[in-house]
N, C-alpha and C positions, 0 to 999 in steps of 0.2 A: 509563540504559543503562550497564552496567559495561564495563570495558575488555576487549576480546577476549583470550582465552587463546592464547598462542603454541602452535601445534601442534609436536609433537616431530619435527623434520626428520631426514633421514638426514645426520648430521653430516659424515661423510666426503665424501659427494656434494656437500653444500652448500659446504664449504670448498674442494673441488677446483674447483667452478664459480666461486667467488669469486676463486680464484687465476687461472683462465683469463680472467675479466673484467679483472683487474688487468693481466695481460700484454697484453690487447688495446688498452689505452690509451683505452678508452671508458667508464671507470668513472663519470666525472662525468655524462656524458650519460645513462647508464643510471639513475643515482640521480635525476636530474631527471625522467626519464620515470616512474619508479616513484612519485616524490613527486606528480607530476601526476595519476596515477591514484588517488591517495589511499589506497594500500594495497589496491587491488582484488585479490581472491583469484584471479580467473580472467579476466584481461584478454584482449581480442581482439588478435591479432597481424596486422598488415597490412604487405604489401610495396608499395613505391611505384615507379611508372614515370612519368617526365616526358615530355610530348608537346608539341612546338612547334605552335601553332595555325596558323602561316603556312605551314609546310612539311610538317607531319605527322611530322617526324623524332622518333624515340624516343630520349630521352636517358637515360643512366645517371645515377642520383641522385649528385651530385658528392661528397658527403661521407660518406654512409652512416654517420652518427654513432652509430647504435645498436650495442649489443654483437653483435646477430645480424643487423644490417642491416634491422631491422623496427621499426615503430611500434607502441606499446602503447596501447590504448584501453580505457576502463572497460567492464566487461561490462554495467553498468546493471541488474543483477538487483535487484528490490525485496525479495527474501526475505532476512531476516537470517540464516537458516540456510545460505544459499548464499554470500552475500557481505556480511558486516557493513559493510564500507566503503561500498559502493554503496547498501545498504539505508538507511544513515544519511543519505546525500544525499537519497534519496527521501523519507524521513521528514521531514526538515527542509523540503523543498519542499512536501510535503503540509501541513505545519503552516502555512506562510505562505499557501498557497492557502486553507485553511479560515479562518485568522485574517483575511485580507483581506475575506472575505465577512461577517465579524462586526463588525469595527471600522473597515473602510475601508482605502484604500491600494491601490496597484497598479491604478489606473484605476477603483477602486470608491470612491464618495463616503463620507465619514465619517458621513453621516446614517443609514447602514444600522444603526448601533448603536441607533437609536431605533425601528426597525421591530419589529413583533411577531416574535419568534424563539423557537423551542423546540429542545430537545435530545431527540430521540425514540429509543426502543429498541423494536424489533419482534422478537418471538421466534417460534420454531417451536412447533407443538403437541407434546403428549406422544406418544411412541411406546412408552411403557412406563416404569414406575418405575425410577429410578436412584439410586445412592448420592449424597447431597447433604449440605449443611450449612445447615439451616434456622435461622430466628431462635430457635427453641426450643432449638437446640444438639444435638438428637439426630436422626440419620438415620432413615428408615423402618425400617432394619434394627435400630434400637435403640442403635447405637453413636454416639459423638461423634468424628467424623473431624477430623483435623488439616487445615489449609489445603492442604498438599501431599500429602495421602494419595493413593496411586496408584489406589485404588478409586473415587474421586470421578468421577461421570459414567458409570460402568459400570452395566449393568443389574443389578437385584436378581435377576432370573430371565432369563438370556440366551435360554433356549429360547422364552420368550413375548414377547421384545422384538421390535418390528416393524422389523427391519432394512431390509426392502424399502421400507417407508413412509418411513423416515429418509432413505435414499439418493434416492428419487424426489422427496421434498420439497425436498432440496437442489438437485436438478436443475431444479426449477421455481421456486426462490426468486427468481431475477432477474425472471422474468415476473410473479411475484406482487407484487414491488415496483412494477413498471410499472402493474399493475392498481390498486394502492393509490394512486398519484399521480393516476390518472384519477378514482377515486372521491373523492379529496380535493377535487379541483376541483369536482366535482358537489356535494359536501357544503357547500363554501364558498358556492356560488351559492344553494343551498336555504336556508342559514342566514341569508342577508342578503336574501332575497326577490327575487333577480335570476334571470333566465334564464341558462343556461350561456354563451350568447354575450355577453350584457351583462357578466357577471362577468369573462369572458376579456378584454373590452375595457378593464376598469377595474383588473384585478388580475393580477399575475404571481406564480406560485409558484416560488420559488427554493430549491434544496436542494443539499446535498452529503452523501454517505453513504459508509460503509465497512462491509464484511462482516466479521464475526468468528465464529470457531467456538467454540461452547460445548464443555465437556469431553466431553459425550455425543456430539459429532461433528455436531451440527446447526448450521446457519448462522443467525445473527441479525444484524439491521441496526441500526447506530447512525447517526443522521442529524441534521443541522442543517436546519431548515425555516424559511424566512424569507418574509414577505409583502411584496411591492413593489407600488407603483402603476405604472400604465402611462401615461406622458406622452409617450412616443415609442418607436421601435423599439429604441433602444440605451440610453436613460436608465434609471437606477435611482433611483426617487423614493419618498417615503413613501406608503403606501396611504391610502385614505380612512378616516375615523374608524370607519366601520361595520365595517371588517375589524380587529377588536380581537384581543388575545391570547386572550380568552375564546372568541371565535368560532373561532379557529384550534384551540384545544384540543378543543372540542366536535366540530369537523369531522374532526379526526384520529381521534377515537374512533369516529365513525360510519364513516369510510372503512376503518379497520382491521377493523371487524366485517363489512363488506360485501365487501372484496376477496377474490376467489377465482379460482382457475385450474382449468378443467375437467380432469379426469384424462384421459390418453390412452386411446385405445381398446385397452385391455389388461386382462386379468384380474389383472395383478400389483398394480394399485392402483385399486379401484373407486370410491373417494370423491374429491371435489374437494379441492384443496389450499388451505388457509387459514392465517392466522397464529394463533399461540397466544394464550391468554387473558392472559398476562402482557404488560402494556403500560405503559411508563414515559414520561411526558411531563413535562419540566422546563423552566420558563421560563429564558431566558438573560439575565443582567443584565450590567452593565459589570464592569470589573475591580476591584470593591470587595472588601473582605475578607469574602467570603461563600462558603459551601459549599452553601447551599440557598436560592434557586436557584443554578444552576451559572454560573460566569463565562465570559467570552469565551475567554480564553486556556486555561482548563482544558479547555474543549470541544475547542479546536483541538489541544491536546497529546494528549488522549485518542484522538481519531480518528486523528491521525498515528501514534500508537504502534501501532495495529492495522493500519495500512496496510502494514506490513512483515512481517506474520505470516500464516500459513496454517494448514491443518489439522494440519501437523506440529508446531506449537507447542502447541496446546491438547489434541490427541487423541493425539499420539505416532505419527502415521502418516508418510507419505513426502512429500518436497518435490520430487519429479520423477516423470514417468510410469513405468509398469511395462510389461513385455512380456507378462506373464501372471502368474497366481497363484504359479507356481514362483519368481518373483523375490522373493517375500516371505520365502522361507527364508533369504535373505542379509541380512535386516534384523531387528532386535530390536523387534518390534511386540507390543503388548498383544493379548490375545485379542479384545477389543472392537474395536480398530482393524483387526485382521486380518479380522474378520467383516464390517465395513463395506466394506472394500476388495474382498473376494471377492464380496460381495453385489452391489456395483456392477459388477464384471466379469461376473458371471452374468447380471444384468439387461440388460447390453449386447447380448446375443444374443437377447433376448426379442422376439418379434414385436410390432410396434407401438411399440417403444421405441428403434429404431435412430437416430432423429433426435436423441436426447439425448446421443449420443456417450459413453455411460457408461464404456466401456472406456478411452477416451482420458483421461477425467477420473476414473478410479477412485481415483487417489492423492489427489484432492480430495474424495473421498466423494460424487461426483456433481455437485458445484457447478462450473459452468463460466463463471460471470459475472465481471465485473470487480470487483476488490476495492474500488476507490474510483471513484466516479462523481459527477458534479455536473450540475446544469442549466446551460444555456448562459450565463445572465446572473448566476449566483451570484457569481463572482469571476473572477480571472485564470485562466490555464491552466498546466499543468506545462510545456508547450512554450514559453510566454512566459518563464517563470522560467528555463528552461534556456538560452534564447536570450540573456537578459540576463546570465546568468553567463558564457556564452561571449564576449559582447561585452566584459565586464569583464576577463576573462582576456586577450583579445587586446589590449586597451588597455594592460594591465600589461606584456605582452610587448613591445609597441612602445616603451613608455616605457623599459623596461630596455635595449632595443637602442639607443635614442638616447643613453641615459646612458652606455652602454659605448662609444659612438662607432661603432657599426655602421651603415652606410648603409641607408636604407629603399629599397624597390624604386622605380625610376623608372617613373612611370605611362606613359611613352612607349615603354618597351621592349616587345619581343615577348612576348605572353602565352604562358605555359607552363602547361599543365594537368597537375596531379598526379593520376594514375589509381591508385587503391588497390585491391589485391586481397587477399582473405582468405588468410592464411598459417597459421592455426591459432589455438590459444588456450592460456592457462595460462602458468605461470612455469617457468623453469629452477630447479633446487634452490637456487641462490644467490639468485636474484631472489625466490623465495618467502620466504626468511628476511628479506630486506630489506623486502619489502612488509608482512609481518606486524609487523615492528618499527615501520614507519611508521604502520600502522593503530592499533597499540596506543598509540603516543605521541600521535596525534591525539585518540583517545578520552580518554586521561588528561588532556589539555589541556582538552577540553570538560567533563569531570567537575570539574576544578579550578575552571574559570570558573563553572560552575553552583553549586558549593558556596560560592564567594565571593559570588555574587549572593544566595544564600539567607541568608547571614550578614548582609549589608547590609540585606536586606528585613526581617529580624527584629530588627534593631537590635543584634545581637551581633557587631559587626564586629571586635572585637579590635584587631589591629594594622593593619587595613585603613584 
């Protein structure tokens, strides 16, 4: 990930705001808050009211150390186009979540590295020929497109492209994945000669997946699938020998061909929804110097990368809901992206499709599922990772307070509850400039550390 580019601020407004901040005497506290948010581009602003639990007395916050009397909290948006700083935190958390399910750690035993595991890609079917870069080097149109050619993913014949089918397939993609997991459990039982009940008592299917948009605007899924034994309700143990990597591979192919979702009772889409013919299954090995099969950490990094992206990244559409097709005139969209969004909006009013909420999710081209999901026992949770980070930050704050000689709260004193209320969001012009600088510096530090590790790994350490 490259360092974010600083947006061109209103210089006069920014410097006037910085001057006001300096006069207020709260510069240090504001800098600490902005650093704590990690350079978040759109923080939540909260007002605080203290209440004594013994008397119910409302107390004015004694110091009001913030420049505006408010507390800034990260927005937590996972989209890199909305907030690069928060998206980077989400990406790193997702990486650790996926990696724990592959190599162990964070309550997952290290023996999972020996379980049958594959990296799976499931794609959407064709809705019409599009410009591409095949292995032969020439597109169907006869041209050789560059990797960043704007026409890639756009239809060769837009008038014959099935835009309704593409949008409705996206809308049913999440349910299609659910059907796939059901069929996979059935296929594993059949492949080992067990009943579905006996198989469920002996085997647990664990997975983590991410949704990614292809350039044509269709969702496809990348997933880590792992087979675990069942020795207890919470234990993660190796499966029996009969549940081999070869059995898993064959079962996935069977399940992918059988998974289907019936079309809604509407003449807009008469056929059932199925996965496309392109299916990629790669065994996952340890972190040896290998590219085929794919390694543990390479899989985790790949999935985490796409956890912060949406349709706006691949297709050039929007990263927020619209109020109607007229809103599109304010955005620079390709003709293909515009037609996908307007098709979703039009289908949203179609009888029999109201439950799909297509107008609400038109900017997502109909897809309304979670971008990252996992089975319960795959690994830790994002909530647990965030709680551990909060505990660590609190411990650091307490240690800093003790080192500075500030007394810690007496546990026998009257409890005072801090009640927080929403006061708005975003930065003042001066805060925005500071936050952008913080985010850029943090990313440059990460890039420098990554490059240093790469040099050490390749043996070209130089002065390191």
